[in-house]
C-alpha positions as a Markdown table, in Angstrom:
| # | Residue | x | y | z |
|---|---|---|---|---|
| 1 | Unk | 5.8 | 0.8 | 42.9 |
| 2 | Unk | 6.2 | -2.6 | 41.1 |
| 3 | Unk | 6.5 | -2.1 | 37.4 |
| 4 | Unk | 4.2 | -4.1 | 35.1 |
| 5 | Unk | 6.3 | -6.7 | 33.3 |
| 6 | Unk | 5.1 | -7.2 | 29.7 |
| 7 | Unk | 6.7 | -9.9 | 27.5 |
| 8 | Unk | 5.9 | -9.6 | 23.8 |
| 9 | Unk | 6.4 | -12.8 | 21.8 |
| 10 | Unk | 6.5 | -13.1 | 18.0 |
| 11 | Unk | 8.3 | -15.0 | 15.3 |
| 12 | Unk | 7.5 | -13.8 | 11.8 |
| 13 | Unk | 8.1 | -10.7 | 9.7 |
| 14 | Unk | 4.4 | -9.5 | 9.7 |
| 15 | Unk | 4.2 | -9.9 | 13.4 |
| 16 | Unk | 7.4 | -7.9 | 13.9 |
| 17 | Unk | 6.2 | -5.1 | 11.7 |
| 18 | Unk | 3.0 | -4.8 | 13.7 |
| 19 | Unk | 4.5 | -5.2 | 17.1 |
| 20 | Unk | 7.5 | -2.9 | 16.5 |
| 21 | Unk | 5.6 | 0.4 | 17.2 |
| 22 | Unk | 4.0 | -1.2 | 20.3 |
| 23 | Unk | 7.4 | -2.1 | 21.6 |
| 24 | Unk | 8.6 | 1.4 | 21.1 |
| 25 | Unk | 5.6 | 2.8 | 22.9 |
| 26 | Unk | 5.9 | 0.4 | 25.9 |
| 27 | Unk | 9.6 | 1.0 | 26.3 |
| 28 | Unk | 8.9 | 4.7 | 27.0 |
| 29 | Unk | 6.4 | 4.1 | 29.9 |
| 30 | Unk | 8.0 | 4.3 | 33.4 |
| 31 | Unk | 5.4 | 2.0 | 34.9 |
| 32 | Unk | 6.2 | -0.8 | 32.4 |
| 33 | Unk | 9.1 | -3.2 | 32.0 |
| 34 | Unk | 8.9 | -4.3 | 28.4 |
| 35 | Unk | 10.7 | -7.5 | 27.2 |
| 36 | Unk | 10.8 | -9.1 | 23.8 |
| 37 | Unk | 11.1 | -12.8 | 22.9 |
| 38 | Unk | 11.5 | -14.0 | 19.3 |
| 39 | Unk | 10.7 | -17.6 | 18.4 |
| 40 | Unk | 12.2 | -16.9 | 14.9 |
| 41 | Unk | 9.6 | -19.1 | 13.3 |
| 42 | Unk | 10.9 | -17.2 | 10.2 |
| 43 | Unk | 14.5 | -16.2 | 10.6 |
| 44 | Unk | 15.8 | -14.1 | 7.7 |
| 45 | Unk | 12.6 | -12.0 | 7.1 |
| 46 | Unk | 12.2 | -11.4 | 10.8 |
| 47 | Unk | 15.8 | -10.1 | 11.3 |
| 48 | Unk | 15.4 | -7.5 | 8.6 |
| 49 | Unk | 12.4 | -6.0 | 10.3 |
| 50 | Unk | 14.1 | -5.9 | 13.7 |
| 51 | Unk | 17.0 | -4.1 | 12.1 |
| 52 | Unk | 14.7 | -1.6 | 10.3 |
| 53 | Unk | 12.9 | -0.6 | 13.5 |
| 54 | Unk | 16.1 | -0.6 | 15.7 |
| 55 | Unk | 14.9 | -3.4 | 17.9 |
| 56 | Unk | 16.7 | -6.1 | 19.7 |
| 57 | Unk | 15.3 | -9.2 | 21.5 |
| 58 | Unk | 15.9 | -10.1 | 25.1 |
| 59 | Unk | 15.3 | -13.8 | 24.2 |
| 60 | Unk | 15.7 | -15.6 | 20.9 |
| 61 | Unk | 14.6 | -19.2 | 20.6 |
| 62 | Unk | 15.9 | -19.5 | 17.0 |
| 63 | Unk | 13.6 | -22.4 | 16.2 |
| 64 | Unk | 13.5 | -22.2 | 12.4 |
| 65 | Unk | 14.5 | -25.3 | 10.5 |
| 66 | Unk | 14.4 | -26.1 | 6.8 |
| 67 | Unk | 11.2 | -27.7 | 5.7 |
| 68 | Unk | 9.7 | -27.1 | 9.1 |
| 69 | Unk | 6.1 | -28.1 | 9.8 |
| 70 | Unk | 3.5 | -26.6 | 12.1 |
| 71 | Unk | 4.1 | -29.6 | 14.4 |
| 72 | Unk | 7.7 | -28.7 | 14.7 |
| 73 | Unk | 7.1 | -24.9 | 15.3 |
| 74 | Unk | 4.4 | -25.6 | 17.9 |
| 75 | Unk | 6.4 | -28.1 | 20.0 |
| 76 | Unk | 9.7 | -26.2 | 19.9 |
| 77 | Unk | 8.0 | -22.9 | 20.7 |
| 78 | Unk | 6.0 | -24.4 | 23.6 |
| 79 | Unk | 9.1 | -25.9 | 25.2 |
| 80 | Unk | 11.3 | -22.9 | 24.6 |
| 81 | Unk | 8.7 | -20.4 | 25.9 |
| 82 | Unk | 8.1 | -22.4 | 29.0 |
| 83 | Unk | 11.7 | -21.8 | 30.0 |
| 84 | Unk | 11.5 | -18.1 | 29.1 |
| 85 | Unk | 8.3 | -17.6 | 31.2 |
| 86 | Unk | 9.9 | -19.4 | 34.1 |
| 87 | Unk | 12.9 | -17.1 | 34.0 |
| 88 | Unk | 11.0 | -13.8 | 33.4 |
| 89 | Unk | 7.7 | -14.3 | 35.3 |
| 90 | Unk | 5.8 | -11.7 | 33.3 |
| 91 | Unk | 2.5 | -10.2 | 34.4 |
| 92 | Unk | 1.2 | -10.6 | 30.8 |
| 93 | Unk | 2.3 | -12.1 | 27.5 |
| 94 | Unk | 1.4 | -10.1 | 24.3 |
| 95 | Unk | 1.0 | -12.1 | 21.1 |
| 96 | Unk | 0.0 | -11.0 | 17.7 |
| 97 | Unk | -2.5 | -12.2 | 15.1 |
| 98 | Unk | -2.6 | -15.7 | 13.8 |
| 99 | Unk | 0.7 | -17.4 | 13.5 |
| 100 | Unk | 1.6 | -20.8 | 15.1 |
| 101 | Unk | 4.0 | -18.8 | 17.3 |
| 102 | Unk | 1.0 | -16.7 | 18.6 |
| 103 | Unk | -1.0 | -19.8 | 19.5 |
| 104 | Unk | 2.0 | -21.5 | 21.0 |
| 105 | Unk | 2.9 | -18.5 | 23.1 |
| 106 | Unk | -0.7 | -18.1 | 24.3 |
| 107 | Unk | -1.0 | -21.8 | 25.1 |
| 108 | Unk | 2.3 | -21.9 | 27.0 |
| 109 | Unk | 1.3 | -18.8 | 29.0 |
| 110 | Unk | -2.0 | -20.5 | 29.9 |
| 111 | Unk | -0.1 | -23.5 | 31.1 |
| 112 | Unk | 1.9 | -21.2 | 33.3 |
| 113 | Unk | -1.2 | -19.3 | 34.5 |
| 114 | Unk | 0.1 | -16.0 | 32.9 |
| 115 | Unk | -2.3 | -13.5 | 31.4 |
| 116 | Unk | -2.4 | -13.2 | 27.6 |
| 117 | Unk | -3.0 | -10.1 | 25.5 |
| 118 | Unk | -4.0 | -10.7 | 21.9 |
| 119 | Unk | -3.0 | -7.9 | 19.5 |
| 120 | Unk | -5.0 | -7.9 | 16.3 |
| 121 | Unk | -7.8 | -10.0 | 17.8 |
| 122 | Unk | -11.1 | -11.0 | 16.4 |
| 123 | Unk | -10.4 | -11.4 | 12.7 |
| 124 | Unk | -12.4 | -14.3 | 11.1 |
| 125 | Unk | -13.2 | -15.8 | 7.8 |
| 126 | Unk | -15.4 | -18.5 | 9.4 |
| 127 | Unk | -13.7 | -21.2 | 7.4 |
| 128 | Unk | -11.2 | -23.1 | 9.5 |
| 129 | Unk | -9.2 | -24.2 | 6.5 |
| 130 | Unk | -8.9 | -20.8 | 4.9 |
| 131 | Unk | -6.5 | -19.3 | 5.6 |
| 132 | Unk | -4.8 | -22.4 | 7.0 |
| 133 | Unk | -3.6 | -22.7 | 9.7 |
| 134 | Unk | -4.1 | -19.0 | 10.5 |
| 135 | Unk | -7.9 | -19.1 | 11.0 |
| 136 | Unk | -7.7 | -21.6 | 13.9 |
| 137 | Unk | -4.5 | -20.1 | 15.3 |
| 138 | Unk | -6.3 | -16.8 | 15.9 |
| 139 | Unk | -9.5 | -18.4 | 17.1 |
| 140 | Unk | -7.7 | -20.6 | 19.6 |
| 141 | Unk | -5.5 | -17.7 | 20.7 |
| 142 | Unk | -8.7 | -15.7 | 21.3 |
| 143 | Unk | -10.1 | -18.4 | 23.5 |
| 144 | Unk | -7.0 | -18.2 | 25.7 |
| 145 | Unk | -6.6 | -14.5 | 25.8 |
| 146 | Unk | -7.6 | -12.2 | 28.7 |
| 147 | Unk | -7.3 | -8.9 | 26.8 |
| 148 | Unk | -8.3 | -8.6 | 23.2 |
| 149 | Unk | -7.0 | -5.6 | 21.2 |
| 150 | Unk | -9.3 | -5.5 | 18.2 |
| 151 | Unk | -8.5 | -3.3 | 15.1 |
| 152 | Unk | -12.2 | -2.7 | 14.4 |
| 153 | Unk | -15.6 | -2.8 | 15.9 |
| 154 | Unk | -16.5 | -5.7 | 13.6 |
| 155 | Unk | -13.6 | -7.7 | 15.0 |
| 156 | Unk | -14.9 | -7.0 | 18.5 |
| 157 | Unk | -18.4 | -8.2 | 17.4 |
| 158 | Unk | -16.9 | -11.5 | 16.2 |
| 159 | Unk | -15.5 | -12.1 | 19.7 |
| 160 | Unk | -18.8 | -11.2 | 21.4 |
| 161 | Unk | -20.6 | -13.6 | 19.1 |
| 162 | Unk | -18.3 | -16.3 | 20.3 |
| 163 | Unk | -19.2 | -15.6 | 23.9 |
| 164 | Unk | -16.3 | -13.4 | 24.9 |
| 165 | Unk | -17.6 | -10.5 | 26.9 |
| 166 | Unk | -14.7 | -9.0 | 28.9 |
| 167 | Unk | -11.4 | -7.4 | 28.1 |
| 168 | Unk | -12.3 | -6.3 | 24.6 |
| 169 | Unk | -10.7 | -3.0 | 23.4 |
| 170 | Unk | -11.1 | -1.4 | 19.9 |
| 171 | Unk | -7.7 | 0.1 | 19.2 |
| 172 | Unk | -7.2 | 0.3 | 15.4 |
| 173 | Unk | -4.4 | -1.7 | 13.9 |
| 174 | Unk | -0.7 | -1.2 | 14.9 |
| 175 | Unk | 0.4 | -1.5 | 11.3 |
| 176 | Unk | -0.9 | 2.0 | 10.7 |
| 177 | Unk | 1.4 | 3.1 | 13.6 |
| 178 | Unk | 4.3 | 1.3 | 11.9 |
| 179 | Unk | 3.9 | 3.3 | 8.7 |
| 180 | Unk | 4.7 | 6.5 | 10.5 |
| 181 | Unk | 8.2 | 5.0 | 11.0 |
| 182 | Unk | 8.6 | 3.6 | 7.5 |
| 183 | Unk | 7.1 | 5.8 | 4.7 |
| 184 | Unk | 9.3 | 8.8 | 3.7 |
| 185 | Unk | 9.1 | 11.2 | 0.8 |
| 186 | Unk | 12.9 | 11.2 | 0.5 |
| 187 | Unk | 13.2 | 7.4 | 0.6 |
| 188 | Unk | 15.7 | 5.9 | -1.8 |
| 189 | Unk | 15.4 | 2.2 | -2.5 |
| 190 | Unk | 18.3 | -0.1 | -2.2 |
| 191 | Unk | 16.7 | -2.5 | -4.7 |
| 192 | Unk | 17.9 | -2.0 | -8.4 |
| 193 | Unk | 14.7 | -3.5 | -9.8 |
| 194 | Unk | 12.6 | -0.8 | -7.9 |
| 195 | Unk | 14.9 | 2.0 | -9.0 |
| 196 | Unk | 14.5 | 1.0 | -12.6 |
| 197 | Unk | 10.7 | 1.2 | -12.6 |
| 198 | Unk | 9.3 | 4.0 | -14.6 |
| 199 | Unk | 7.2 | 5.7 | -11.9 |
| 200 | Unk | 6.9 | 8.9 | -14.0 |
| 201 | Unk | 5.3 | 7.4 | -17.1 |
| 202 | Unk | 3.7 | 4.1 | -16.2 |
| 203 | Unk | 1.2 | 2.8 | -13.7 |
| 204 | Unk | 3.1 | 0.6 | -11.3 |
| 205 | Unk | 1.3 | -2.4 | -9.9 |
| 206 | Unk | 2.8 | -4.0 | -6.8 |
| 207 | Unk | 2.0 | -7.7 | -6.4 |
| 208 | Unk | 2.4 | -10.2 | -3.6 |
| 209 | Unk | 1.3 | -13.8 | -3.8 |
| 210 | Unk | 2.3 | -16.5 | -1.3 |
| 211 | Unk | -0.7 | -17.9 | 0.5 |
| 212 | Unk | -0.7 | -21.6 | 1.1 |
| 213 | Unk | -4.3 | -22.2 | 0.0 |
| 214 | Unk | -3.4 | -20.6 | -3.4 |
| 215 | Unk | -0.7 | -23.2 | -4.1 |
| 216 | Unk | -1.3 | -25.1 | -7.4 |
| 217 | Unk | -4.0 | -24.0 | -9.8 |
| 218 | Unk | -5.1 | -20.8 | -8.0 |
| 219 | Unk | -1.5 | -19.5 | -8.0 |
| 220 | Unk | -1.1 | -20.4 | -11.7 |
| 221 | Unk | -4.3 | -18.6 | -12.5 |
| 222 | Unk | -3.0 | -15.5 | -10.7 |
| 223 | Unk | 0.4 | -15.6 | -12.5 |
| 224 | Unk | -1.2 | -16.2 | -15.9 |
| 225 | Unk | -3.5 | -13.2 | -15.3 |
| 226 | Unk | -0.5 | -11.0 | -14.4 |
| 227 | Unk | 1.4 | -12.3 | -17.5 |
| 228 | Unk | -1.6 | -11.4 | -19.8 |
| 229 | Unk | -2.0 | -8.0 | -18.1 |
| 230 | Unk | 1.7 | -7.1 | -18.7 |
| 231 | Unk | 1.8 | -8.4 | -22.2 |
| 232 | Unk | -1.3 | -6.4 | -23.3 |
| 233 | Unk | -0.7 | -3.1 | -21.5 |
| 234 | Unk | 2.3 | -0.9 | -22.4 |
| 235 | Unk | 1.1 | 1.6 | -19.8 |
| 236 | Unk | 1.8 | -0.6 | -16.8 |
| 237 | Unk | 4.8 | -2.2 | -15.0 |
| 238 | Unk | 4.1 | -5.0 | -12.6 |
| 239 | Unk | 6.6 | -5.7 | -9.8 |
| 240 | Unk | 6.5 | -8.9 | -7.8 |
| 241 | Unk | 8.9 | -9.2 | -4.8 |
| 242 | Unk | 8.8 | -13.0 | -4.5 |
| 243 | Unk | 8.2 | -14.9 | -1.3 |
| 244 | Unk | 11.0 | -17.2 | -0.2 |
| 245 | Unk | 8.9 | -20.3 | -0.7 |
| 246 | Unk | 10.4 | -22.6 | -3.3 |
| 247 | Unk | 6.9 | -23.6 | -4.5 |
| 248 | Unk | 6.0 | -20.0 | -5.1 |
| 249 | Unk | 9.3 | -19.1 | -6.8 |
| 250 | Unk | 9.2 | -22.1 | -9.2 |
| 251 | Unk | 5.7 | -21.1 | -10.4 |
| 252 | Unk | 6.7 | -17.4 | -10.6 |
| 253 | Unk | 9.8 | -18.0 | -12.7 |
| 254 | Unk | 8.1 | -20.6 | -14.9 |
| 255 | Unk | 5.1 | -18.3 | -15.8 |
| 256 | Unk | 6.4 | -14.8 | -15.3 |
| 257 | Unk | 10.1 | -15.2 | -15.8 |
| 258 | Unk | 10.1 | -13.7 | -19.3 |
| 259 | Unk | 6.8 | -11.9 | -19.3 |
| 260 | Unk | 6.7 | -8.5 | -20.8 |
| 261 | Unk | 6.3 | -5.6 | -18.3 |
| 262 | Unk | 6.6 | -7.9 | -15.3 |
| 263 | Unk | 9.6 | -7.5 | -13.0 |
| 264 | Unk | 10.5 | -10.3 | -10.5 |
| 265 | Unk | 12.7 | -9.4 | -7.6 |
| 266 | Unk | 13.7 | -11.0 | -4.3 |
| 267 | Unk | 11.8 | -10.5 | -1.1 |
| 268 | Unk | 12.0 | -6.9 | 0.2 |
| 269 | Unk | 11.8 | -5.6 | 3.8 |
| 270 | Unk | 9.0 | -3.7 | 5.4 |
| 271 | Unk | 10.4 | -0.2 | 4.6 |
| 272 | Unk | 11.0 | -1.1 | 1.0 |
| 273 | Unk | 7.5 | -2.5 | 0.6 |
| 274 | Unk | 5.7 | 0.4 | 2.3 |
| 275 | Unk | 7.6 | 2.9 | 0.2 |
| 276 | Unk | 7.1 | 0.9 | -3.0 |
| 277 | Unk | 3.3 | 0.8 | -2.3 |
| 278 | Unk | 3.3 | 4.5 | -1.6 |
| 279 | Unk | 4.6 | 5.2 | -5.2 |
| 280 | Unk | 2.5 | 2.5 | -6.9 |
| 281 | Unk | -0.8 | 2.9 | -8.7 |
| 282 | Unk | -2.4 | 0.0 | -7.1 |
| 283 | Unk | -1.8 | -3.3 | -5.2 |
| 284 | Unk | -2.7 | -6.9 | -6.1 |
| 285 | Unk | -2.2 | -9.4 | -3.3 |
| 286 | Unk | -3.3 | -12.5 | -1.5 |
| 287 | Unk | -1.8 | -11.1 | 1.7 |
| 288 | Unk | -3.6 | -10.1 | 4.8 |
| 289 | Unk | -1.5 | -7.2 | 6.0 |
| 290 | Unk | -1.4 | -5.3 | 2.7 |
| 291 | Unk | -5.2 | -5.0 | 2.8 |
| 292 | Unk | -4.6 | -2.7 | 5.8 |
| 293 | Unk | -1.4 | -1.0 | 4.7 |
| 294 | Unk | -2.2 | 0.0 | 1.1 |
| 295 | Unk | -5.4 | 1.8 | 1.9 |
| 296 | Unk | -3.6 | 3.9 | 4.5 |
| 297 | Unk | -1.5 | 5.1 | 1.5 |
| 298 | Unk | -4.6 | 5.8 | -0.7 |
| 299 | Unk | -3.9 | 2.7 | -3.0 |
| 300 | Unk | -6.7 | 0.5 | -4.2 |
| 301 | Unk | -6.2 | -3.2 | -3.4 |
| 302 | Unk | -7.4 | -6.2 | -5.4 |
| 303 | Unk | -7.4 | -9.3 | -3.2 |
| 304 | Unk | -6.8 | -12.5 | -5.1 |
| 305 | Unk | -8.5 | -14.8 | -2.6 |
| 306 | Unk | -11.9 | -16.4 | -2.2 |
| 307 | Unk | -12.6 | -14.8 | 1.2 |
| 308 | Unk | -11.0 | -12.3 | 3.5 |
| 309 | Unk | -10.8 | -11.8 | 7.3 |
| 310 | Unk | -10.7 | -8.1 | 6.7 |
| 311 | Unk | -14.3 | -7.6 | 5.5 |
| 312 | Unk | -14.3 | -4.0 | 6.8 |
| 313 | Unk | -12.0 | -2.9 | 3.9 |
| 314 | Unk | -14.4 | -4.6 | 1.4 |
| 315 | Unk | -17.4 | -2.8 | 3.0 |
| 316 | Unk | -15.8 | 0.6 | 2.9 |
| 317 | Unk | -14.5 | 0.1 | -0.6 |
| 318 | Unk | -10.7 | 0.3 | -0.2 |
| 319 | Unk | -10.4 | -3.4 | -1.1 |
| 320 | Unk | -12.1 | -5.6 | -3.7 |
| 321 | Unk | -12.2 | -9.3 | -3.4 |
| 322 | Unk | -11.6 | -10.7 | -6.9 |
| 323 | Unk | -10.9 | -14.4 | -6.2 |
| 324 | Unk | -8.4 | -16.5 | -8.2 |
| 325 | Unk | -10.2 | -16.9 | -11.5 |
| 326 | Unk | -7.9 | -15.6 | -14.3 |
| 327 | Unk | -10.6 | -13.7 | -16.1 |
| 328 | Unk | -12.0 | -12.1 | -13.0 |
| 329 | Unk | -8.6 | -10.9 | -11.9 |
| 330 | Unk | -7.9 | -9.4 | -15.4 |
| 331 | Unk | -11.4 | -7.7 | -15.5 |
| 332 | Unk | -10.9 | -6.0 | -12.2 |
| 333 | Unk | -7.4 | -4.9 | -12.9 |
| 334 | Unk | -8.3 | -3.4 | -16.2 |
| 335 | Unk | -11.3 | -1.6 | -14.6 |
| 336 | Unk | -9.0 | 0.3 | -12.2 |
| 337 | Unk | -6.5 | 1.0 | -15.0 |
| 338 | Unk | -9.1 | 2.4 | -17.4 |
| 339 | Unk | -11.9 | 3.8 | -15.3 |
| 340 | Unk | -10.7 | 6.9 | -13.4 |
| 341 | Unk | -13.9 | 7.2 | -11.5 |
| 342 | Unk | -13.7 | 3.6 | -10.2 |
| 343 | Unk | -10.1 | 4.2 | -9.2 |
| 344 | Unk | -10.8 | 7.4 | -7.3 |
| 345 | Unk | -13.7 | 5.8 | -5.5 |
| 346 | Unk | -11.4 | 3.1 | -4.1 |
| 347 | Unk | -8.4 | 5.3 | -3.5 |
| 348 | Unk | -10.4 | 7.9 | -1.7 |
| 349 | Unk | -12.4 | 5.5 | 0.6 |
| 350 | Unk | -11.9 | 5.8 | 4.4 |
| 351 | Unk | -9.3 | 3.4 | 5.8 |
| 352 | Unk | -11.2 | 1.5 | 8.5 |
| 353 | Unk | -8.1 | 0.1 | 10.2 |
| 354 | Unk | -6.5 | 2.9 | 12.2 |
| 355 | Unk | -5.3 | 6.4 | 12.8 |
| 356 | Unk | -1.8 | 5.7 | 14.0 |
| 357 | Unk | -2.7 | 5.6 | 17.7 |
| 358 | Unk | -3.3 | 1.9 | 18.3 |
| 359 | Unk | -0.1 | 1.3 | 20.3 |
| 360 | Unk | -1.0 | 4.2 | 22.7 |
| 361 | Unk | -4.5 | 2.7 | 23.2 |
| 362 | Unk | -3.0 | -0.8 | 23.9 |
| 363 | Unk | -0.6 | 0.8 | 26.4 |
| 364 | Unk | -3.5 | 2.7 | 28.1 |
| 365 | Unk | -5.6 | -0.5 | 28.3 |
| 366 | Unk | -2.7 | -2.4 | 29.9 |
| 367 | Unk | -2.2 | 0.3 | 32.5 |
| 368 | Unk | -5.9 | 0.5 | 33.3 |
| 369 | Unk | -6.3 | -3.3 | 33.5 |
| 370 | Unk | -3.5 | -3.7 | 36.0 |
| 371 | Unk | -4.6 | -0.8 | 38.1 |
| 372 | Unk | -1.8 | 1.6 | 37.2 |
| 373 | Unk | -4.1 | 4.2 | 35.7 |
| 374 | Unk | -7.7 | 5.3 | 36.1 |
| 375 | Unk | -7.9 | 6.6 | 32.5 |
| 376 | Unk | -10.4 | 4.7 | 30.3 |
| 377 | Unk | -8.6 | 3.9 | 27.0 |
| 378 | Unk | -9.9 | 5.8 | 24.0 |
| 379 | Unk | -11.9 | 3.7 | 21.5 |
| 380 | Unk | -10.8 | 3.8 | 17.8 |
| 381 | Unk | -13.6 | 5.0 | 15.5 |
| 382 | Unk | -12.9 | 5.4 | 11.7 |
């Protein structure tokens, strides 16, 4: 019997974290030949994840350049992937989420008349410039995809509202699968700044902030709120593993560099972040992925953005959208620090994003779609 050839393409750290458990699952299926291609849209952060999960790539385009633009990523990925597709002749290309790599890989596969499977499909803010360029990357990828692996029923509903009727599977999010590999009770951090945190006596707040649309005044508002929170609360320690962006780091050092109870450290890998969150009191972020990861650990999340593509978490109460106004951020942070009932309500809410079986559901859907199994894939229900 001819094996199903599946080529997974990704290029950034978040994609790698979420595709890693799927790659492990596919590699153990006799009917599937699983291949991996990196565009390396982000080099350094991507490599750390590959090492963490014990993965190696069959192809590596290594396209990252200093001060690269979306134009550069798109054109280099399109051309490089054309050659990979010609060499491998996959039956289906799997892409993830909303990066320029994802859209380029889907478009290149379309040009080659190769089927596309979109992992983490159907997320929408309905504002094409927020997040930018991610909102249009995922929408355009969805238009090209043949199979849509949606984390939630709401994501599937978004696709159906856009006229997509076939090939939709509700799987849960593979990031919950990934956390089975990463979070350990006996984990010892390799980061001095984390080891020095007073987990026993203080409420540790893990922060991430890097989103492009928050550059400028919104980011300064966020950092000023964090500074005031640290300087007025002796019961907290705020740790911020900084993004590699020079714009982000300049603002962080300028506003938070000498702030009381605020610890700045370099970027940390996926295992470090997951284990840090598991020991933290709460998370404050403008990230997308942390809105899914932290609730799986029972940690409330304050999202410092004006909108989110992960509305399910807001609806179930694991996430609160607080915007980028300095006073609003402070008010909501203080509420969770001081009101035990409000904290328990968020920490105990049901995580709508998965049960750790998303990769198995995607594998089952692939086998069913290509006629290698008669089993109907199980649908994820929170």
